[in-house]
VMD Tcl script that builds the backbone (N, CA, C; Angstrom):
set m [mol new atoms 408]
animate dup $m
set s [atomselect $m all]
$s set {name element resname resid chain x y z} {
  {N N MET 1 A 14.549 -24.273 26.064}
  {CA C MET 1 A 15.701 -22.682 25.391}
  {C C MET 1 A 15.051 -22.683 23.771}
  {N N ILE 2 A 15.078 -21.726 23.184}
  {CA C ILE 2 A 14.790 -21.647 21.521}
  {C C ILE 2 A 16.054 -21.835 21.090}
  {N N HIS 3 A 16.408 -21.941 20.224}
  {CA C HIS 3 A 17.488 -21.950 19.794}
  {C C HIS 3 A 17.273 -19.918 19.255}
  {N N PRO 4 A 19.176 -19.976 19.695}
  {CA C PRO 4 A 18.871 -18.112 19.151}
  {C C PRO 4 A 18.607 -17.966 17.725}
  {N N VAL 5 A 18.554 -18.947 16.483}
  {CA C VAL 5 A 18.796 -18.363 15.123}
  {C C VAL 5 A 18.021 -18.499 15.068}
  {N N VAL 6 A 16.293 -19.136 15.472}
  {CA C VAL 6 A 14.704 -19.429 15.279}
  {C C VAL 6 A 14.190 -17.915 15.467}
  {N N PRO 7 A 13.657 -17.288 16.387}
  {CA C PRO 7 A 13.514 -15.525 15.469}
  {C C PRO 7 A 14.658 -15.000 14.645}
  {N N PHE 8 A 15.423 -14.668 14.587}
  {CA C PHE 8 A 16.046 -14.129 13.199}
  {C C PHE 8 A 16.023 -15.137 12.200}
  {N N VAL 9 A 15.318 -16.294 11.787}
  {CA C VAL 9 A 14.743 -16.054 10.667}
  {C C VAL 9 A 13.393 -16.584 10.686}
  {N N ILE 10 A 13.011 -16.061 11.705}
  {CA C ILE 10 A 11.863 -15.727 11.844}
  {C C ILE 10 A 11.460 -14.131 10.934}
  {N N ALA 11 A 12.266 -13.270 11.679}
  {CA C ALA 11 A 12.534 -11.540 11.755}
  {C C ALA 11 A 12.519 -11.579 9.415}
  {N N SER 12 A 13.116 -12.693 9.365}
  {CA C SER 12 A 13.593 -12.367 8.157}
  {C C SER 12 A 12.701 -13.150 7.304}
  {N N LEU 13 A 12.054 -14.217 7.793}
  {CA C LEU 13 A 10.446 -14.353 6.568}
  {C C LEU 13 A 9.530 -13.849 6.208}
  {N N LEU 14 A 9.486 -12.910 7.897}
  {CA C LEU 14 A 8.517 -11.700 7.529}
  {C C LEU 14 A 8.944 -10.559 7.113}
  {N N PHE 15 A 10.064 -10.055 6.948}
  {CA C PHE 15 A 10.443 -9.274 6.235}
  {C C PHE 15 A 10.118 -9.150 4.967}
  {N N GLY 16 A 10.209 -10.716 4.101}
  {CA C GLY 16 A 10.599 -11.059 3.321}
  {C C GLY 16 A 9.184 -11.171 2.709}
  {N N LEU 17 A 7.619 -11.132 3.315}
  {CA C LEU 17 A 7.348 -10.871 3.237}
  {C C LEU 17 A 6.292 -8.787 3.656}
  {N N GLY 18 A 6.704 -8.556 3.877}
  {CA C GLY 18 A 6.425 -7.349 3.211}
  {C C GLY 18 A 6.873 -6.931 2.096}
  {N N VAL 19 A 8.460 -7.116 2.006}
  {CA C VAL 19 A 8.724 -6.603 0.615}
  {C C VAL 19 A 7.794 -7.125 -0.468}
  {N N TYR 20 A 7.941 -8.173 -0.135}
  {CA C TYR 20 A 6.762 -8.728 -1.458}
  {C C TYR 20 A 5.276 -7.548 -1.348}
  {N N GLY 21 A 5.350 -7.390 -0.152}
  {CA C GLY 21 A 3.363 -7.160 -0.394}
  {C C GLY 21 A 4.020 -5.907 -1.131}
  {N N VAL 22 A 5.163 -4.755 -0.618}
  {CA C VAL 22 A 5.553 -3.750 -0.919}
  {C C VAL 22 A 5.484 -3.235 -2.080}
  {N N LEU 23 A 5.863 -4.480 -2.872}
  {CA C LEU 23 A 6.535 -4.754 -3.995}
  {C C LEU 23 A 5.517 -5.263 -5.237}
  {N N ALA 24 A 4.123 -6.061 -5.147}
  {CA C ALA 24 A 3.734 -6.844 -5.193}
  {C C ALA 24 A 1.857 -5.890 -5.456}
  {N N ARG 25 A 1.830 -4.931 -4.043}
  {CA C ARG 25 A 0.552 -4.634 -3.747}
  {C C ARG 25 A -0.169 -3.785 -5.167}
  {N N ARG 26 A -1.314 -3.737 -4.494}
  {CA C ARG 26 A -1.393 -2.222 -5.233}
  {C C ARG 26 A -2.069 -1.375 -4.848}
  {N N ASN 27 A -2.695 -1.712 -3.776}
  {CA C ASN 27 A -3.296 -0.731 -2.749}
  {C C ASN 27 A -2.948 -0.272 -1.965}
  {N N ALA 28 A -2.827 0.922 -1.785}
  {CA C ALA 28 A -2.677 1.793 -0.059}
  {C C ALA 28 A -2.177 0.919 0.531}
  {N N VAL 29 A -3.891 0.896 1.161}
  {CA C VAL 29 A -3.931 0.449 1.740}
  {C C VAL 29 A -2.571 -0.857 2.959}
  {N N LEU 30 A -2.749 -2.207 1.721}
  {CA C LEU 30 A -2.532 -3.344 1.850}
  {C C LEU 30 A -0.855 -2.834 2.125}
  {N N VAL 31 A -0.446 -1.867 1.027}
  {CA C VAL 31 A 1.155 -1.330 1.208}
  {C C VAL 31 A 2.261 -1.618 2.331}
  {N N LEU 32 A 0.580 -0.365 3.028}
  {CA C LEU 32 A 1.424 0.340 4.323}
  {C C LEU 32 A 1.075 -0.831 5.678}
  {N N MET 33 A 0.208 -1.848 5.505}
  {CA C MET 33 A 0.285 -3.060 6.753}
  {C C MET 33 A 1.592 -4.088 5.684}
  {N N ALA 34 A 1.957 -3.698 4.377}
  {CA C ALA 34 A 3.431 -4.836 4.072}
  {C C ALA 34 A 4.608 -3.361 4.674}
  {N N VAL 35 A 4.618 -2.835 5.009}
  {CA C VAL 35 A 5.607 -2.021 6.073}
  {C C VAL 35 A 5.334 -1.766 7.354}
  {N N GLU 36 A 4.262 -2.642 8.225}
  {CA C GLU 36 A 4.422 -2.683 9.201}
  {C C GLU 36 A 5.256 -3.894 9.214}
  {N N LEU 37 A 4.266 -4.648 8.738}
  {CA C LEU 37 A 5.082 -6.620 8.369}
  {C C LEU 37 A 6.902 -6.051 8.568}
  {N N MET 38 A 7.025 -4.634 7.954}
  {CA C MET 38 A 8.907 -5.096 7.920}
  {C C MET 38 A 8.934 -4.144 9.246}
  {N N LEU 39 A 8.680 -3.479 9.293}
  {CA C LEU 39 A 8.854 -2.467 10.628}
  {C C LEU 39 A 8.951 -4.062 12.112}
  {N N ASN 40 A 7.672 -4.670 11.922}
  {CA C ASN 40 A 7.394 -5.241 13.093}
  {C C ASN 40 A 8.524 -6.458 12.945}
  {N N ALA 41 A 9.065 -6.900 11.444}
  {CA C ALA 41 A 10.194 -7.715 11.495}
  {C C ALA 41 A 11.406 -7.411 11.998}
  {N N VAL 42 A 11.742 -6.163 11.650}
  {CA C VAL 42 A 12.823 -5.487 13.232}
  {C C VAL 42 A 12.974 -5.856 14.419}
  {N N ASN 43 A 11.450 -5.193 14.421}
  {CA C ASN 43 A 11.542 -5.089 15.770}
  {C C ASN 43 A 11.527 -6.668 16.491}
  {N N LEU 44 A 11.108 -7.249 16.353}
  {CA C LEU 44 A 11.479 -9.120 16.230}
  {C C LEU 44 A 13.375 -9.028 16.965}
  {N N VAL 45 A 13.800 -8.525 15.340}
  {CA C VAL 45 A 15.406 -8.964 15.624}
  {C C VAL 45 A 15.983 -7.955 16.619}
  {N N LEU 46 A 15.628 -7.056 16.676}
  {CA C LEU 46 A 16.003 -6.027 17.741}
  {C C LEU 46 A 15.851 -6.518 19.248}
  {N N VAL 47 A 14.986 -6.595 18.991}
  {CA C VAL 47 A 14.690 -8.634 20.487}
  {C C VAL 47 A 15.089 -9.142 21.408}
  {N N ALA 48 A 15.216 -10.228 20.262}
  {CA C ALA 48 A 15.869 -11.378 19.623}
  {C C ALA 48 A 17.603 -10.346 19.939}
  {N N ALA 49 A 18.140 -9.687 19.707}
  {CA C ALA 49 A 19.411 -9.061 19.372}
  {C C ALA 49 A 19.773 -9.092 21.133}
  {N N ASP 50 A 18.759 -8.989 21.227}
  {CA C ASP 50 A 19.712 -7.650 23.268}
  {C C ASP 50 A 19.001 -9.253 23.975}
  {N N THR 51 A 18.137 -10.479 23.307}
  {CA C THR 51 A 18.135 -11.120 24.269}
  {C C THR 51 A 19.877 -12.087 24.403}
  {N N THR 52 A 20.296 -12.753 23.165}
  {CA C THR 52 A 21.978 -12.855 23.046}
  {C C THR 52 A 22.652 -12.772 22.383}
  {N N VAL 53 A 23.129 -11.847 22.750}
  {CA C VAL 53 A 23.676 -10.878 22.700}
  {C C VAL 53 A 23.965 -10.010 24.229}
  {N N ARG 54 A 25.326 -10.242 25.263}
  {CA C ARG 54 A 25.298 -9.530 25.793}
  {C C ARG 54 A 25.657 -7.587 25.770}
  {N N ALA 55 A 24.645 -7.071 25.970}
  {CA C ALA 55 A 25.344 -5.808 25.216}
  {C C ALA 55 A 25.653 -4.769 27.073}
  {N N VAL 56 A 26.130 -3.819 26.737}
  {CA C VAL 56 A 27.198 -2.884 28.052}
  {C C VAL 56 A 26.283 -2.531 28.735}
  {N N LEU 57 A 25.456 -1.789 27.651}
  {CA C LEU 57 A 23.648 -1.412 28.471}
  {C C LEU 57 A 22.411 -2.437 28.584}
  {N N PRO 58 A 22.190 -2.882 28.840}
  {CA C PRO 58 A 20.803 -3.825 29.181}
  {C C PRO 58 A 20.092 -3.398 28.883}
  {N N GLN 59 A 18.845 -4.033 27.930}
  {CA C GLN 59 A 17.540 -4.001 27.706}
  {C C GLN 59 A 17.705 -2.801 26.278}
  {N N THR 60 A 18.945 -2.112 25.684}
  {CA C THR 60 A 19.136 -1.610 24.673}
  {C C THR 60 A 17.981 -1.805 23.316}
  {N N GLY 61 A 17.383 -3.389 22.958}
  {CA C GLY 61 A 17.183 -3.532 21.907}
  {C C GLY 61 A 15.850 -3.709 22.235}
  {N N GLY 62 A 14.793 -3.313 24.013}
  {CA C GLY 62 A 13.795 -3.021 23.899}
  {C C GLY 62 A 13.237 -1.643 23.663}
  {N N VAL 63 A 14.641 -0.839 24.055}
  {CA C VAL 63 A 14.264 0.633 23.993}
  {C C VAL 63 A 13.843 0.215 22.427}
  {N N PHE 64 A 15.103 -0.108 21.341}
  {CA C PHE 64 A 14.951 0.768 20.286}
  {C C PHE 64 A 14.507 -0.043 19.315}
  {N N ALA 65 A 12.841 -0.887 20.396}
  {CA C ALA 65 A 12.465 -1.356 19.900}
  {C C ALA 65 A 11.173 -0.610 20.098}
  {N N LEU 66 A 10.336 -0.488 20.944}
  {CA C LEU 66 A 9.170 -0.106 21.517}
  {C C LEU 66 A 10.012 1.903 20.414}
  {N N PHE 67 A 11.244 2.119 20.412}
  {CA C PHE 67 A 10.985 3.965 19.590}
  {C C PHE 67 A 10.736 3.370 18.446}
  {N N VAL 68 A 11.027 2.215 17.163}
  {CA C VAL 68 A 10.586 1.365 16.274}
  {C C VAL 68 A 8.645 1.581 15.898}
  {N N ILE 69 A 8.587 0.919 17.241}
  {CA C ILE 69 A 6.969 1.123 17.103}
  {C C ILE 69 A 6.363 2.530 17.431}
  {N N VAL 70 A 6.937 3.175 18.178}
  {CA C VAL 70 A 6.164 4.665 18.563}
  {C C VAL 70 A 6.111 5.702 16.586}
  {N N LEU 71 A 7.572 5.283 16.086}
  {CA C LEU 71 A 7.969 5.395 14.263}
  {C C LEU 71 A 6.280 4.857 14.048}
  {N N ALA 72 A 6.495 3.882 14.134}
  {CA C ALA 72 A 5.428 3.580 13.117}
  {C C ALA 72 A 3.622 3.388 13.201}
  {N N ALA 73 A 3.672 4.059 14.155}
  {CA C ALA 73 A 2.249 4.322 15.125}
  {C C ALA 73 A 2.461 6.296 14.593}
  {N N ALA 74 A 3.035 6.713 14.267}
  {CA C ALA 74 A 3.229 7.610 13.751}
  {C C ALA 74 A 3.114 7.372 12.227}
  {N N GLU 75 A 3.437 6.806 11.265}
  {CA C GLU 75 A 3.414 6.107 10.033}
  {C C GLU 75 A 2.018 5.951 9.495}
  {N N VAL 76 A 1.911 5.466 10.565}
  {CA C VAL 76 A 0.213 4.281 9.921}
  {C C VAL 76 A -0.680 5.924 10.516}
  {N N GLY 77 A -0.750 6.995 11.155}
  {CA C GLY 77 A -1.185 7.953 11.016}
  {C C GLY 77 A -1.733 8.926 10.184}
  {N N VAL 78 A 0.010 9.035 9.355}
  {CA C VAL 78 A 0.092 9.717 8.425}
  {C C VAL 78 A -0.833 9.165 7.128}
  {N N GLY 79 A 0.755 8.366 7.235}
  {CA C GLY 79 A 0.019 7.110 5.377}
  {C C GLY 79 A -1.606 7.127 5.395}
  {N N LEU 80 A -2.087 6.996 6.668}
  {CA C LEU 80 A -3.367 7.048 6.692}
  {C C LEU 80 A -3.991 7.963 5.760}
  {N N ALA 81 A -4.229 8.876 6.664}
  {CA C ALA 81 A -4.136 10.781 6.359}
  {C C ALA 81 A -3.951 11.009 4.783}
  {N N ILE 82 A -3.047 10.933 4.372}
  {CA C ILE 82 A -2.606 10.154 2.357}
  {C C ILE 82 A -3.511 9.755 2.080}
  {N N VAL 83 A -4.003 8.861 2.155}
  {CA C VAL 83 A -5.451 7.370 1.676}
  {C C VAL 83 A -5.976 8.435 2.601}
  {N N LEU 84 A -6.278 8.447 2.975}
  {CA C LEU 84 A -7.850 9.061 2.537}
  {C C LEU 84 A -8.361 10.383 1.642}
  {N N GLN 85 A -6.948 11.532 1.917}
  {CA C GLN 85 A -6.971 12.130 1.042}
  {C C GLN 85 A -7.197 11.615 -0.355}
  {N N LEU 86 A -6.042 10.935 -0.450}
  {CA C LEU 86 A -6.368 10.633 -1.856}
  {C C LEU 86 A -7.400 9.632 -2.687}
  {N N TYR 87 A -8.499 8.929 -1.055}
  {CA C TYR 87 A -9.610 8.880 -1.626}
  {C C TYR 87 A -10.810 9.805 -2.170}
  {N N ARG 88 A -10.799 10.633 -1.289}
  {CA C ARG 88 A -11.046 12.209 -1.580}
  {C C ARG 88 A -10.931 12.112 -2.890}
  {N N LEU 89 A -10.333 12.529 -2.985}
  {CA C LEU 89 A -9.466 13.272 -4.319}
  {C C LEU 89 A -10.251 12.689 -5.696}
  {N N ARG 90 A -9.217 11.364 -5.174}
  {CA C ARG 90 A -9.444 10.628 -6.959}
  {C C ARG 90 A -10.443 9.118 -6.490}
  {N N GLN 91 A -11.068 8.876 -5.529}
  {CA C GLN 91 A -12.377 8.114 -5.321}
  {C C GLN 91 A -11.774 6.449 -5.743}
  {N N SER 92 A -10.648 6.150 -5.503}
  {CA C SER 92 A -9.456 5.007 -5.082}
  {C C SER 92 A -7.981 5.306 -4.488}
  {N N VAL 93 A -7.942 4.142 -3.850}
  {CA C VAL 93 A -6.405 4.133 -3.244}
  {C C VAL 93 A -6.059 3.230 -3.942}
  {N N ARG 94 A -6.346 2.575 -5.283}
  {CA C ARG 94 A -5.212 2.163 -6.413}
  {C C ARG 94 A -4.083 3.058 -6.516}
  {N N LEU 95 A -2.620 2.317 -6.556}
  {CA C LEU 95 A -1.562 2.713 -6.679}
  {C C LEU 95 A -1.221 3.285 -8.110}
  {N N ASP 96 A -1.392 2.558 -8.546}
  {CA C ASP 96 A -1.336 2.051 -10.610}
  {C C ASP 96 A -2.333 3.623 -10.653}
  {N N GLU 97 A -2.771 3.577 -10.306}
  {CA C GLU 97 A -3.790 4.673 -11.519}
  {C C GLU 97 A -3.823 6.110 -10.556}
  {N N LEU 98 A -2.497 5.935 -9.983}
  {CA C LEU 98 A -1.885 8.292 -9.546}
  {C C LEU 98 A -0.280 8.316 -10.483}
  {N N PRO 99 A -1.294 9.450 -11.439}
  {CA C PRO 99 A -0.742 10.025 -12.443}
  {C C PRO 99 A 1.009 10.470 -11.535}
  {N N LEU 100 A 2.336 10.044 -12.006}
  {CA C LEU 100 A 3.842 10.068 -11.299}
  {C C LEU 100 A 4.229 11.439 -11.954}
  {N N SER 101 A 3.948 11.916 -12.591}
  {CA C SER 101 A 4.223 13.681 -13.206}
  {C C SER 101 A 3.145 14.472 -13.816}
  {N N ASP 102 A 3.187 15.889 -14.180}
  {CA C ASP 102 A 1.574 16.316 -14.195}
  {C C ASP 102 A 1.859 16.838 -15.444}
  {N N ASP 103 A 2.216 15.856 -16.192}
  {CA C ASP 103 A 1.992 15.472 -17.791}
  {C C ASP 103 A 0.301 15.993 -18.065}
  {N N GLU 104 A -0.533 15.536 -17.272}
  {CA C GLU 104 A -1.664 15.507 -17.244}
  {C C GLU 104 A -2.660 15.782 -16.453}
  {N N PRO 105 A -3.502 17.011 -16.861}
  {CA C PRO 105 A -3.878 18.469 -16.276}
  {C C PRO 105 A -4.993 17.271 -14.939}
  {N N PRO 106 A -5.678 17.720 -14.372}
  {CA C PRO 106 A -6.069 16.953 -13.685}
  {C C PRO 106 A -7.698 17.303 -14.171}
  {N N ASP 107 A -8.458 16.224 -13.574}
  {CA C ASP 107 A -9.875 16.792 -14.695}
  {C C ASP 107 A -10.414 17.852 -14.447}
  {N N GLY 108 A -11.157 18.568 -15.489}
  {CA C GLY 108 A -11.641 20.261 -15.479}
  {C C GLY 108 A -10.421 21.295 -15.910}
  {N N GLU 109 A -9.268 20.894 -16.052}
  {CA C GLU 109 A -8.498 21.621 -15.547}
  {C C GLU 109 A -8.199 21.863 -16.772}
  {N N PRO 110 A -7.209 22.892 -17.839}
  {CA C PRO 110 A -7.363 23.424 -19.031}
  {C C PRO 110 A -5.644 22.992 -18.578}
  {N N PRO 111 A -4.772 22.910 -20.243}
  {CA C PRO 111 A -4.065 21.735 -19.964}
  {C C PRO 111 A -2.885 23.047 -19.712}
  {N N ASP 112 A -1.355 22.843 -19.212}
  {CA C ASP 112 A -0.810 23.860 -18.334}
  {C C ASP 112 A -0.073 24.954 -19.736}
  {N N ASP 113 A -0.067 24.481 -21.444}
  {CA C ASP 113 A 0.937 25.221 -22.533}
  {C C ASP 113 A -0.386 26.080 -23.156}
  {N N GLU 114 A -2.008 26.642 -22.953}
  {CA C GLU 114 A -2.992 26.790 -23.668}
  {C C GLU 114 A -3.614 27.559 -22.303}
  {N N PRO 115 A -3.078 29.299 -22.117}
  {CA C PRO 115 A -4.086 29.891 -21.125}
  {C C PRO 115 A -5.865 29.966 -20.718}
  {N N PRO 116 A -6.266 29.895 -19.409}
  {CA C PRO 116 A -7.572 29.182 -20.057}
  {C C PRO 116 A -8.212 31.308 -20.468}
  {N N GLY 117 A -9.143 30.977 -20.998}
  {CA C GLY 117 A -9.723 31.731 -21.980}
  {C C GLY 117 A -8.873 32.110 -23.521}
  {N N GLU 118 A -8.224 32.147 -23.529}
  {CA C GLU 118 A -7.420 32.016 -25.219}
  {C C GLU 118 A -7.474 31.183 -26.233}
  {N N ASP 119 A -8.778 31.223 -27.480}
  {CA C ASP 119 A -8.552 30.013 -28.450}
  {C C ASP 119 A -7.247 30.038 -28.500}
  {N N PRO 120 A -7.249 29.046 -29.349}
  {CA C PRO 120 A -5.284 28.957 -30.398}
  {C C PRO 120 A -5.884 29.822 -32.044}
  {N N ALA 121 A -6.887 29.165 -32.258}
  {CA C ALA 121 A -7.816 29.854 -33.801}
  {C C ALA 121 A -7.477 31.265 -33.203}
  {N N ASP 122 A -7.378 32.085 -32.395}
  {CA C ASP 122 A -7.978 33.296 -32.208}
  {C C ASP 122 A -6.101 33.282 -33.320}
  {N N ASP 123 A -5.070 32.967 -33.095}
  {CA C ASP 123 A -3.275 33.012 -33.517}
  {C C ASP 123 A -3.588 33.590 -34.989}
  {N N GLU 124 A -4.840 33.117 -35.602}
  {CA C GLU 124 A -4.594 32.330 -37.031}
  {C C GLU 124 A -4.663 33.944 -37.622}
  {N N PRO 125 A -3.811 34.103 -38.585}
  {CA C PRO 125 A -3.857 35.798 -39.073}
  {C C PRO 125 A -5.623 36.015 -39.950}
  {N N ALA 126 A -5.683 37.086 -40.136}
  {CA C ALA 126 A -6.852 37.012 -40.628}
  {C C ALA 126 A -7.246 36.609 -41.990}
  {N N SER 127 A -6.275 36.665 -42.732}
  {CA C SER 127 A -6.501 36.655 -44.353}
  {C C SER 127 A -6.856 34.887 -44.073}
  {N N VAL 128 A -7.080 33.880 -42.623}
  {CA C VAL 128 A -7.655 32.106 -43.254}
  {C C VAL 128 A -8.267 32.217 -42.638}
  {N N ALA 129 A -9.117 33.919 -41.477}
  {CA C ALA 129 A -9.695 33.627 -41.047}
  {C C ALA 129 A -11.154 33.378 -41.409}
  {N N ARG 130 A -11.004 35.352 -42.270}
  {CA C ARG 130 A -12.024 35.715 -43.261}
  {C C ARG 130 A -12.360 34.341 -44.666}
  {N N ALA 131 A -11.086 33.675 -44.552}
  {CA C ALA 131 A -11.448 32.484 -45.662}
  {C C ALA 131 A -12.584 31.302 -45.355}
  {N N SER 132 A -12.469 31.114 -44.260}
  {CA C SER 132 A -13.056 30.145 -43.363}
  {C C SER 132 A -14.408 31.060 -43.268}
  {N N GLU 133 A -14.494 31.610 -42.840}
  {CA C GLU 133 A -15.887 32.434 -43.077}
  {C C GLU 133 A -16.754 32.607 -43.662}
  {N N PRO 134 A -18.430 31.780 -43.338}
  {CA C PRO 134 A -18.850 31.637 -45.673}
  {C C PRO 134 A -19.830 33.436 -45.484}
  {N N ALA 135 A -19.620 33.459 -46.729}
  {CA C ALA 135 A -19.320 34.125 -47.597}
  {C C ALA 135 A -22.159 34.719 -47.182}
  {N N ARG 136 A -21.858 35.917 -47.615}
  {CA C ARG 136 A -23.083 36.742 -46.808}
  {C C ARG 136 A -24.294 36.669 -48.121}
}
mol reanalyze $m
mol bondsrecalc $m
mol representation Tube
mol addrep $m
């Protein structure tokens, strides 16, 4: 029989690798894989705790692990949909290339402070505009 501490140590190592993957990776798909690694570490803890601790309700760790697996599947579906849409818009899935604010307008759109179709030179007084025109 395996010592009860071994699954907890393995789960902590898996969770640590997942945290490192989330913090160090720049590719969105690899970050999603690291999150899955962390969720699998939690599943291992749930099942190991269910087998080592005498619970009032039997198989509660397995039921919670199954619930986490369902949530992980939903997270993968939504996450990959977001990554695919990101790739369609930006042609890259690198997380460090994503704008975190709306300071920079996307390509082809005018900035927010200048309405489309208006020229800032139109705001000049008539005397300045006449002085800049060449003489006939």
